[in-house]
VODRENTOR-727526 format. One record per residue: residue in three letters; z negated, x negated, y of N, C-alpha, C, O in turn. Coordinates in steps of 0.2 Angstrom, whole numbers, plus 5000, padded with zeros to 4 digits. Atoms other than C-alpha are relative to their C-alpha. Example, Ala and Ser with C-alpha at 12.3 -4.5 7.8 and 13.67 -1.06 7.14 Angstrom:
BEGIN
ALA500049964994496149384978500049965006499749915005
SER500150044994496449324995499750045005499650015011
END
This chain:
BEGIN
MET500850034999521850835154499650055002499050055001
ARG500449954998521250995162499850054994499350074994
HIS500149965007521451085145499549974996499250014992
LEU500550055005520450945136499350025004498850035001
PHE500649994996519150965150499650074998499050074997
TRP500449935002518851155146499950004993499650054991
ILE500250005007518951125127499349974999498949994995
PHE500750035000517451005129499550045002498950044999
ILE500549964997516551125140499850054995499250064993
LEU500049935004516851275127499649974994499150004991
LEU500450025006516251165112499349985002498850004998
GLY500650014999514751105121499650075000499150084997
ASN500349945000514251285125499950044992499550084991
LEU500149975007514551335107499549974996499150004993
LEU500750045003513351195101499450035003499050054999
LEU500649984997512051245112499850074999499250095000
SER500149935002512251435108499750004993499550064992
ASN500350005006511651385091499350005000498950034996
CYS500850004999509951355097499750055006499250075006
SER500349964995509851455113500150075000499750115003
ASN499949935000510551615110500150044993500550094992
SER499949985007510451645091499550085000499750124996
ALA500449935001509151795094499650015006499549975010
LYS500449984994508351895107499350025000499150054995
VAL500849995000506451905111499950085002500150095008
ASN500149934998505952095112499349995004498849975001
ASP500650004996504752095127499750065001499250075005
LYS500249944999504552275126499750034994500050044989
PRO500449985007503152325113500250074999500350094993
ASP499849935002503752515114500750004997500850064994
ILE499449995003505452475108499949964993499749904992
PRO500150035007505452455089500549944998501149945001
LEU499750055002506052295081500550034995500550084992
ASP499549985005507552295069499749974993499749914992
ASP500250025007506852305051500549984995500349974989
THR499550015005508452275043500249924999500549904995
ILE499950074999508452095048499649964995499049974995
GLU500450045004507951965034499949945004500449905006
PRO500150054995507151835045500049934997499749924991
ARG499850075003507551645042500249965005500649985010
LEU499750054996507751485050500649984999500749954994
LEU499350035000509551425053500049935000500449894996
SER499850074999509451255060499349985005499050025008
MET500550044995508151145069500349935003500649894998
GLU499950074998508450985079499749995007499450035010
PHE500350024995507850885093500549965005500949915002
PHE499550044996508950825108499749955004499149965007
ALA500350054996508550665117500050025008499649995012
THR500049984993509050745133499450055002499250055008
ASP500649964999507650875131499449974999498950005001
ASN500650035001506450745126500149935001500049884997
PRO499850084998506950585136499449955000499549895000
ARG500550055000505150505136499849994993499549944992
GLU500350015008504950515116500649984996500549954991
MET499550005005506750505109500649955003500749945009
VAL499450044996508250385111500650024997501150015000
GLU499449975002509450485101499850074997499250084995
ASN500149945002509650655094499750014992499949964988
ALA500249995007508850715077500150064997499950115000
VAL500049945003509350845066499650014994499549964989
CYS500549995006508050925054500450024994500950044994
GLU499849975007508250975035499650054998499050044998
ILE500449945002507751145029500049994993500649994990
ILE499950015007507251125011499650074998499150094999
GLY500349945004506951275000499950065004499650105001
ASP500249954996506851395014499350015002499150075003
SER500750004999505051345017499849945003499349955007
VAL500250074997504951165022500549975005501149985005
VAL499550034995505751075037499749925001499249915002
HIS500250074998505850885038500549985006501149995006
CYS499550034995506450795053499849935001499249925002
TRP500150074999506550605055500349985007500949985008
ILE499950024993506450545074500249924998499849884996
PRO499950075002507350375072499749945004499849885002
ASN500450044996506150285084499350004999499050054996
ILE500749995001504350245085499750045006500050035011
MET500349964994503350375095499250005000498950014994
GLN500750004999501550365101499750085000499150094999
HIS500149934999501550555105500550044997501150024998
LYS499549955001502450705098500050075002500250124999
GLN499949944996502450835111500750005001501049975006
LEU499350005000504250885108500350085002499950135001
ILE499749944999505451025113500550014995501149984995
PRO499450005005506451085098500550045003500550085008
CYS499549954999508051175098500250034993500349994988
PHE499949975007508251305084500350065001500450095006
SER499749935000509251455079499750024993499549994989
PHE500349965006508651595067500350065000500650095004
GLU499949935001508951765061499350045000498950024997
GLY500749975000507551885065500050015008500550005012
GLU500249994994506751935081499649955004499649955010
ARG500550054996505451805086499849954996499849954990
VAL500250065003504851635082499349985003499249985009
TYR500750024997503051575083499949944996500149924991
ALA500250065002502351405081499250005001498949995006
GLU500850005000500451405076499850075004499350075008
ASN500149944998500451585081500150015008499950055012
GLN499749994993501151555099500850025000501249984997
LEU499349985000502851635103500349945004500049905008
ILE499750074997504051495107500850025000501150074997
GLU499349994998505751485114500449934999500149885001
SER499650065001507151355109500149985006500250015011
ARG499950054994507451215121499550025006499750015012
VAL500449994994506051275132499249984998498949945001
SER500750015002504351275122499849934998500249904994
VAL500250065003503351115120499650014994499150054994
ILE500449995006502551095103499749934998500149884998
ASP500350065003501350965096500150004993499850034989
PHE499850025008502150895080499649954997499749924992
THR500550065004500750765077499850024993499949974989
THR500249995006500150865063500550064998500950095002
PRO499549945002501150995052500050055003499450075005
VAL500049934996501651145061500350064996500850054993
LEU499849935003501751325054500450035004500150065010
LEU499549964996503251405060500250074996500350074990
ILE499949925003503451595057500650035004500650045011
VAL499549974998505051685060499950074997499950084991
LYS500149925002504851885061500550045002500950035007
SER499649934998505752045061499450055000498850035001
GLN500549954999504852205062499450004994498849994995
ASP500650005006503952215044500149944996499849934990
LYS499850065005504552045037499849935005499849935011
MET500150084996504151855041500149954995500149974989
LYS499950065005504651695034499649945003499649925009
ARG500350054998503551545035500249934998500449924993
TYR499750065000504051365038499549955001499149965005
SER500450064999502951195036500549955003501049924999
VAL499650044996503751085049499749925000499249915003
TYR500350074999503550895047500549965003501049955001
VAL499650044996504150785061499849934999499249905001
HIS500150075001504150605055500349955005500949965007
ALA499750054995504350455068500149944996499849924992
PHE499850075002505250295063500150004992500650034990
THR499950015008505050265044499550054997499650064991
GLY500449965003503750395041499249984997498850024995
LEU500650045001502350265038499550005006499750015012
PRO500450024993500850245049500149955003500449905000
VAL499950054995500950135063499449975002499050005005
LEU500650044997499749995067500249965006500749935005
TRP499750034994499949935085499449945001498849955002
ILE500650064999499049755087500249975007500849955008
GLU499950034994498949695105499449945000498849955001
THR500550065000498149515105499949995007500350015012
GLU500250014992497249455121500549955002500749904999
GLU499550034997498549395133500649994996501049954998
LYS499450015004499849415120500149944996500749924995
LYS499950065004499449265111500250004993500150054989
GLU499750015007500349215095499549984996499149934998
ILE500550025006499249205079500349954996500749954992
ILE499850065004499449025073499649974996499749914993
SER500550045004497848985064499850054995499750114996
LYS500449975005497049035048499249995002498850034999
ASP500850024999495348965055499750045006499150065006
SER500349984994495149035072500250075002500850085002
TYR499849944998495149225077500350015007500249975012
ILE499849974993496049305092499750065001499850114997
ASP500249934998495249455101500750045001501250025003
ALA499449965000496449605099499850075000499250084999
HIS500149935000496549785102500550034995501150024995
PHE499749965005497049905088500150065001499650105003
THR499949934998497850075088500350024993500849994991
LEU499749985006498250155071500250085000499750125000
ILE499749935000499350315071500350024994500749984991
GLU499849985006499550405056500650055001500850095006
ASP499449955000501150505051499850064998499250084996
VAL500249935001501250685050499950024993499650074991
ALA500049985006501250675031499549964996499449964990
THR500650045003499850545028499450034999499350095001
ARG500749975002498050575023499750045005499550105004
SER500249974994497450615040500550015005500649965009
ALA499449994997498950685048500049995008499650035011
GLY500050004993499250635066499449965003499349965009
GLU500750034998497550545067500249945004500649905002
VAL499950064996497450415081499349965000498849985002
ILE500750045001496050275078500249945005500749905005
LYS500150054996495750145092499449965000498949995000
VAL500650045000494650005090500249925002500749905001
GLU500050074997494249825097499849954993499449974989
GLY500250055005494149675085500449935001500549905006
LYS499850075000494849505080500650004994500650044989
ILE499550005005496349445070500249934999500149885003
LYS499750075001496949285061500449994995500450044991
GLY499650025006498049215048499750004994499049994995
ARG500350015006497649215030500649984994501249974996
GLY499550025006498449165013500149934998499949885002
ASN499850075003498949005004500849995002501049985007
SER499450005001500748995000500450055005500950035008
THR499649944996501149165009499949985008500350005012
TRP500150024993500449085026500649975002500849975008
ALA499550054998501848965025500750035001501250005002
ALA499349955000503249115024500150015007499650015012
ALA499849984993504149175039499650065002499550075008
LYS500449944998503249345039499349994998499249984992
LYS500650035001501449305040499550064998499550125001
PRO500649955002499849395032499449995004499349935005
TYR500549994996498349435042499350024998499350064994
ARG500749975002496449465041499950025007500049995012
ILE500249954994495749595053499250004999498950004994
LYS500649985000493949605058499750035006499750015012
PHE500149954994493349755069499349985003499049944999
ASN500650014997491949745081499550054996498950044997
SER500449965002491249895072500350034994500950024993
SER499649975006491549985055500350065002500150115005
VAL499649954998492950095055500350024993500549984989
SER499649975006493750215041500750005002500950025008
LEU499350005000495650185040500350044995500250034989
LEU499549955005496850305032499450034994499550034988
ASP500549955004495250405025499649964995499349984991
GLU500450055005494450245016499350005003499250015009
PRO500750014998492650205017500049955006500449915007
LYS500050054995492150125033499949934999499549914994
ASP500150075001492149935035500349975006500749995010
LYS499750044994492449795048500549964998501049955002
SER499650045002493449695037500650024996500650044990
TRP499349985003495349715032500549955000500449915004
VAL499450055000496949625027500650045001500750094999
LEU499349975001498749655030500449944995500449884997
LEU499650045005499749585015500750015002501050075003
ALA499250004997501549535021500450024994501050054995
ASN499549995006502349545003500649985002501150025001
TYR499450034998503649435010500449974994501049984994
MET499750025005504049364993500250054994500550044989
ASP499949945005504049534984500650045004500450085009
LYS499649964996505649614990499950084999500050115004
THR500149945000505149774983499350035003499350095004
MET500649994997503449774991499550044996499050064998
LEU500449955005502749864976499549964994499250004991
ARG500450035006502049734964499250005001498850034996
ASN500850004999500249724972499750084999499250094996
SER500349945001500149914973500150034993499750074990
THR499949985008500849934955499449974996499150014992
ALA500650025004499349824949499550035002499050044998
PHE500649974998498149904960499950084996499450104994
TYR499949935004498750074952499749994993499350034991
MET500250015007498450004935499249984999498950004994
GLY500850014999496649944941499650075001499150084999
SER500349944998496350114947499950044993499450084993
ILE500149965006496550194929499749954995499749974989
SER500350055004495650044921499250015000499050065003
ASN500750005000493850014916499749965006499149965006
LEU500350044994493649894931499750055005500050105006
GLU500549964996492249954943500450015007500250065010
TYR499749994993493249924959500749965000500849914998
THR499350034998495049894964500250015007500250075009
PRO499849994992495549864982500450065001500950074997
LYS499649944997496250024991500549975006500349935010
SER499550024995497849995001500450065001500550114998
HIS499549964997499150085012500549975002500449915005
PHE499450044996500850035018500050035007499950095008
VAL500049994993500950035037500649965003500949915000
GLU499550034996502249985050499549965005499149995007
VAL500350044995501549845061500449985006500949955006
MET499850014994501849835079499749945003499149955005
MET500450064998501349655085500249995008500749965010
ASN499850014993501249645104500650045003501050015007
GLY499449964999502549785106500649994997501250024998
ARG499450025004503749715094499950024993499350014990
TYR500049985006504149775077499949944995500349904995
ASN500150065004503449655064500150014992500049964988
GLY499949995008503849745047499550034997499050055000
THR500449965005503149835033499449964998499549904996
TYR500550045003501449785028499550044996499550104996
GLN500449965004500049835015499349995003499049945003
LEU500650004997498449875024499450004995499450064991
CYS500350005006497149835011499249975001499049945006
ASP500750025000495249805008500049925001500349884997
HIS500150085001494649625012499450004994498950044995
LEU500550015005493649574996499449985003499449935007
LYS500750024998491849565000499550044996499750094993
ILE500549965002490149624994499850055004499850045010
SER500249944997489749794999500050064996500450074991
PRO500049955005489249964991500750044999500850074993
ASP499449965002491050034993500649964998501149984997
ARG499650055003491849864988499849974994499750004989
VAL500350025006491149744976499350015001498949985005
ASN500749984999489449824973499649974995499449994990
VAL500350035005488449694965499249995004498849945002
GLY500750004997486849724977500049945005500449905006
GLU500150054995486149614991499949934998500049885002
ASP500150075002485849464980500649984994500549934991
GLY499550025005487449464969500549955003500449935009
PHE499550054998488949354970500850034998501050074994
LEU499349985001490849374972500349925000500249885005
LEU499750065002491749224964500849995001501250055000
GLU499350015001493549154965500149934996499849884998
ILE499750065003494449034953500649985004501150025004
ASP499550014994495448944966500249925000499749885002
GLY499850065000496448794964500249975007500449915008
LYS499750024993496948794983499350015004499450045010
THR500549994995495248784991500049975006500349925007
GLU500050044994494948755009499549965001499149954996
PHE500550054999493848625017499450035000498949994997
ASP500849974999492348735020499850054995499350084995
ASP500249965005492348825004499449974996499349914995
ILE500650025005490748814993500250014993500250064991
ILE499750015007491348754976499549974995499049934997
PHE500350045006490748694960500550014993501050054993
ASN499549995006491648664943499750014994499149994993
VAL500249995007491348724925500449974995501049964996
GLU499650055005491848624910500650024998501149994998
HIS499349985003493148734903500450055005500850095002
ILE499749964995493748824919500549965003500349915006
GLU499550054997495348744925500049985007500249925008
ASN500050024993495048744943499350025003498950055000
SER500750004996493548744955499850085001500350125002
VAL500149934999492548904956499750005008499249975009
SER500349984994492248964974499650065002499850125000
ILE500549944998490749064981500350035006500250005011
LYS499749964995491649194992499450045003499450045009
ASP500549974996490149294996499350014995499450024989
PRO500250004993488749285000500049935004500249895000
ASP500150064997488549145012499549954997498949984997
VAL500450045003487748995002500149935003500649915006
ALA500050064998487348815006500049964993499649984989
ILE500050045006487648674992499349985000499049965005
GLY500750015001485948654984499550055001498950044998
ASP500549954999485148814990499850034993500250024988
GLY500249965006484348934977500650044997500750054991
ASN499549965003485849044976500649964997500949984992
TYR499550045003487048904974499749984992500149984987
HIS500350025007485948834959500150064994500350054989
TYR499949945005485849014951500650014997500750014991
ILE499449975002487649054950500449944996500749954991
ARG499750055004488148874945499749994993500149984988
GLN500350015007486848874931500350064995500450054989
PHE499849945004487349054926500749984996500850004990
LEU499450025003489148994923500149954995500549954991
SER500150055005488748844915499750024994499949994988
ASP500349975006487748944903500450034996500450034990
ALA499549965003489049054900500649964996500849974991
ASP499450055004490348914896499849974995500249964991
ALA500450035005489148834885500050054993500050024988
ALA500049955005488948994875500650024997500750044991
LEU499349985001490749034875500349954995500749974990
PHE499750065004491148854867499549984996499649924993
SER500550025005489648844856500350024993500850054992
GLU499849995007489748854837499950084998500350114995
LYS500149935001488949024837500350055006499950095008
PHE499849974995490049094850500150074999500150115003
THR499949925002490449264841499350034999499450094998
ASP500649975001488549294839499950055007499850035013
SER500049954995488349464849499349995005499350015011
GLU500650014996486549404855499949935004499749925009
HIS500150064997486649224858500849965002500849915005
GLY499250034999488649194860500250035007499850045012
TRP499649984993489849244875499750075002499650085008
GLN500149944998489349424875499350015003499250065007
LYS500650004996487649384881500149995008499750005013
TYR499950024992488449324898500650045003500650055009
LEU499349974997490149414899500150074998500050094992
ASP499949935001490549594901500750014996501249994999
ILE499350005003491949634888500450055003501050035004
ASN499649954997492549784896500449985006501149985006
SER499650044995493049694912500549954999501049945001
PHE499650065002493649544904500650024996501149994997
VAL499449975003494849644893500450035005501050015005
ASP499549974996495549754906500349965005500949975007
TRP499850054995495649614919500649964996501249954999
TYR499550045004496649514906500650054998501250024999
LEU499449965002497749654900500550015006501150015005
ILE499649994995498349704918500449935002501049935002
ASN499750064998498649524922500649984994501149964996
GLU499550025005499549494905500650055000501150034998
ILE499549955000500549654906500549985006501150005005
THR499650014995501149594923500349935001500749915005
LYS499950075000501249414918499949975006500349935009
ASN500150034993500449364934500049924999499749894994
LEU499850075000500949184938499249965000499049924996
ASP500650034999499149144944499450014995498849994996
ALA500649975004498049224931499849954994499449974991
VAL500250045006497949074919499449955004499449895004
PHE500650024996496349044931500349935005500149875005
THR499650044994497548954944499750015007499449975010
THR500249984993497049044960499950085000500150114995
SER500149925000496549224965499750034994499950094993
CYS500349965006495549254949499350015002498949965002
PHE500649994998494049344955499550024994499650064989
MET500549985004492349364946499450035004499450025010
ASN500649974996490749464951499450004996499550014990
LEU500550005004489049454945499450035004499250015009
LYS500649964998487549574948499449974997499449964991
ARG500550045004485849474944499650054996499450104998
GLY500349965006485149534928500550034996500350064991
GLU499449985004486849584922500549954998500449905000
LYS499550045003488349514914500649985005500750025010
LEU499550014996489749424922500550044999500650064993
LYS499449955000491249534926500649975003500649935008
MET499350024997493149504929500150045006499850105006
GLY499749964995493849564945499749995007499249955007
PRO499449955000494349634957500749964999500849905000
LEU499350025000496149624955500349975006500150005012
TRP499750034993497149524968500549964999500649924994
ASP499450054999498849434972500450014994500449984989
PHE499549995006500249504961500750005003501250025001
ASP499350004997501749464972500449954997501049954997
LEU499650045004502249334960499950024992499849984987
ALA500149995006502049434945500750064998501150075002
MET499449965002503249554935500749975001501250005004
GLY499450034999504649434934500249975006500849975008
ASN499850024992504549374952500049935001500049915006
VAL500150084999504549184948500649984996500750004990
TYR499550035003506049084943499849944996499949884997
ASN500450055004505148994929500050044992499850094991
SER499949975007505549024910499450024997499450074992
ASP500649975004503749044905499750075003499450104999
VAL500349954997503349174918500550055002500350115002
SER499649944998504949264922500250044995500450104995
SER499849955005505349324905499550044997498950034998
PRO500549955002504549474898499749994993499250034991
GLU500250025006504249394882499549954999499549905003
GLY500650045001502649304875499450005004499550035010
LEU500750004998500849284879500049955006500249905005
TRP500150054995500349204896499349985002499249935003
VAL500750014997498549224902499649984995499149954997
ILE500450025005497949184885500149925000499749894996
LYS500050075000498349004889499549975003499349915002
SER500650014995496848994901499449974994499550004989
GLN500550025005495348904891499650054997499550064992
TRP500449945002494249054892500250054996499950074991
TYR499749955004495349174886500349984994500550024989
SER499850035007496049064872499550014995499550024990
ARG500650015005494249044866499850084998499750104993
LEU500149935003494049234867500350044995500050084992
PHE499549985005495449274857499849974993500050004988
GLN500250025007494649184843499450044998499250034992
ASP500549965002493349314842500350074998500750095003
PRO499749945002493949464832499750065003500150115004
VAL500449944996492749584842500450005007500650065009
PHE499650004994493749534857500850025000501150055004
VAL499249995002495549544849500050084999500450125002
ALA500049935001495049724843500050045006500350095007
LYS500049974993494549774861500650005003500850055006
VAL499450004997496149714867500550044998500950075002
LYS499649965003497149804855499950075003500450115005
GLU500249934999496249964858500250015008500650065009
ARG499949994993496349954877500849995002501150025006
PHE499250005000498249894876500350074999500850095002
ASN499749945002498650054867499950065005500250115005
TYR500249964995497850144881500549995006500750045009
PHE499550014994498950064895500650014997501150035001
TYR499349985002500450084884500150075000500750095002
SER500149935000500050274883500250025008500550075009
ARG499949984993500150274902500649975004500649975010
GLN499350034997501850194905500350055005500550035011
ASN499749954996502550354912499650005007499950015012
ASP500350004994501150364925500049945004500149945011
ILE499950064996501350184930500750015003500849995009
PHE499350014996503250204933500150065004500450065009
ASN500049954994502950374942499749985006500049995011
ASP500350034994501850274954500549965004500549955010
ILE499550054997503250144956500550055004500850035009
ASN499449974997504550284959499750035007500150045012
LEU500349974994503350374972500049965005500149975011
ASN500050044994503050224982500749985002500849965008
ALA499350024998504950174981500250055005500550045010
GLN499749954997505350344988499750015007500150025012
TYR500450004993503950335002500249945004500249955010
LEU499950064996504550165007500950005002501149945003
ARG499350015001506450205007500349995007500949965008
TYR499750014993506750205026499649935003499849895006
SER500450074997505350065030500349944996500249894999
VAL499850065002506249945018500649975004500749915005
ARG499350034996507849945028499849975006500249935009
GLU500350024994506849925044499849934999499949885004
ASN500350075001505949775036500549964999500549905002
ASP499450045001507549705030500449985006500749935007
TYR499650034993508349705047499649955004499949915007
LYS500550064997506849605053500049944997499949885000
TRP500250065004506649485039500649974995500549924992
ASN499450025004508349485030499849974992500049914991
ILE500250035007507649465012500450034994500549994989
LEU499749975006508549585001500649964997500849964991
TYR499450035003510149484999500049925001500549885001
SER500050085000509349305000499549984995499150024992
SER500550035004508349194989499349995003499349965008
ILE500650004996506549204994499549984994499449994988
GLY500550045004505049094988500249984993500849954993
PRO499850035006505049044970500550044996500750024991
ASN499549965004506149184964500950005003501050025009
THR499350024998508049134966500450064999501050065002
ASP499649955002508649304959500150045006499750065009
VAL499749954994509649414971500350064997500950064994
TRP499849945003509749594964500450055005500650105003
GLY499649954995510549664980499650055004499150035007
ASN500449954996509849824987499550024997499350004991
TYR500649995002508249894986499950044993499550024989
THR500049975008508650014971500049954995499649954991
ASN499950065006509149864961499449975000499149964994
GLU500750045000507549774965499550044996499150024992
VAL500549955003506449924960500250014992499850014988
GLN499749995006507549954945499849934995499549944989
HIS500250065004507249774939499349994999499149964994
ILE500749995001505349804940499950044994499650014989
LYS500249955005505349954929500449974993500149984988
VAL499750035006506649874916499549944997499349944991
TRP500550065002505549714916499450024997499249994991
LEU500649985003504049814913500050044993499650034988
THR499849975005504749914900500149954994499949974988
GLN499950055005505249764890499449964998499249944992
ARG500750035001503549684893499650034996499350004991
PHE500549965005502549824885500249994993499849994989
GLU499950005007503649824869500049934998499949924992
SER500250075004503549624868499350004998499149974993
LEU500750005001501649644870499850044994499350024990
LYS500249975006501549774857500149974993499849984988
LYS499950045006502349664845499549934999499349914994
GLU500550055000501249514850499450014997499149984993
PHE500849975002499549614848500050024993499450024990
SER500049985007500149674831500049954996499849964990
ARG500050065003500249504825499349975000499249924996
LEU500650034999498449464830499550024995498950004995
END
């Protein structure tokens, strides 16, 4: 037993020596440094015993390409004032031009740190990134008196703190703001993992996006990849649509407890940085799931009610009559005998570029709701033509519904809506669809690259989210398929989209 005791002591000293005794600091400037040493960092790690307030277990860093260091701290941290343990070849090590000592110096790793290992005439630079938890920004939400959010109608006062990761847009930035929060969504509100709407007391820029008061947290509970909305939004960003919602993945801490990975996203509204239709314009939604207080009207050839989302109007007022009459006139022109006439037919009222690109993104992804069922948005600036968009709600797209009409990558879908069925009877519209489809077809590699980058970015967060919600190996929502691990789920999207592009190429060639 005594021999084992001394063996453990010896091993412990050897481990510590890797960090503490790897090099000597020359404190006497008159003694020249050894210029034969090729400086380089050998190892870096963080011990929980050195950082008891911030860490729950040790973390070993990875040195990549002798120039970049990544370290993942396995727990959430609100501060990154940490003491590193490191070994090196050379004479001295500096962090942001300050001489540092292993297991002694406290360094702020909130933002990327420039680490320099020096010998006499040589130096090696390393960019050090210390990530906390999953590497995503963390949004802390503290509701008043820690109340649960149980309503889509009533807001609860809350305090919000957004802490960026070291590698996100504004590395290490901390934003604190007061506001309110409530539930949101239709079928998604009934899911175990709830989506939310946020309204701050003042306009705030989150993750380097334009300032605003209104934001939403998409839960993506029914999408095991959590990528379908972001993929559609990427397609929107390379399209002719004037505005596509901007979004970022975040981890949400609700009243001190981890609540999962969310997509922090613009709330759709009229504003110069979102739906820019001026102060007297309109944001509309075709919605078969309207709420009791929605202001709605019906159009003869639109399958479901049209809801006026913005601005606030009252039934019977001037704005209400204006927008209702405009859509009625557009509908009449579209279904008239001279509907292909460029001056008196549908083109007098509908913007062809937005109608084509909105159609193609929803058709390529085969979005369940895009047959004018729900979440189909339109916008109108007075004096101009009606435009489709913004894009919204793609969690049940790209084969994520157990339904033979929608899950299969074969066949046309959105064309089944009355408006689009009629538009496809005009050769001008069909020609534009073919032209723009070829554009999206040529951008497949970009779309798949975006999927791959986001999947890689989420590689740690999906694990934590699954620990919380147990979705990867379960039948969730209307999709009963279980592909197993996250890699398989992502691969399914890419295979499905590849087949979908080829199917549509054949479909459109026959028109």
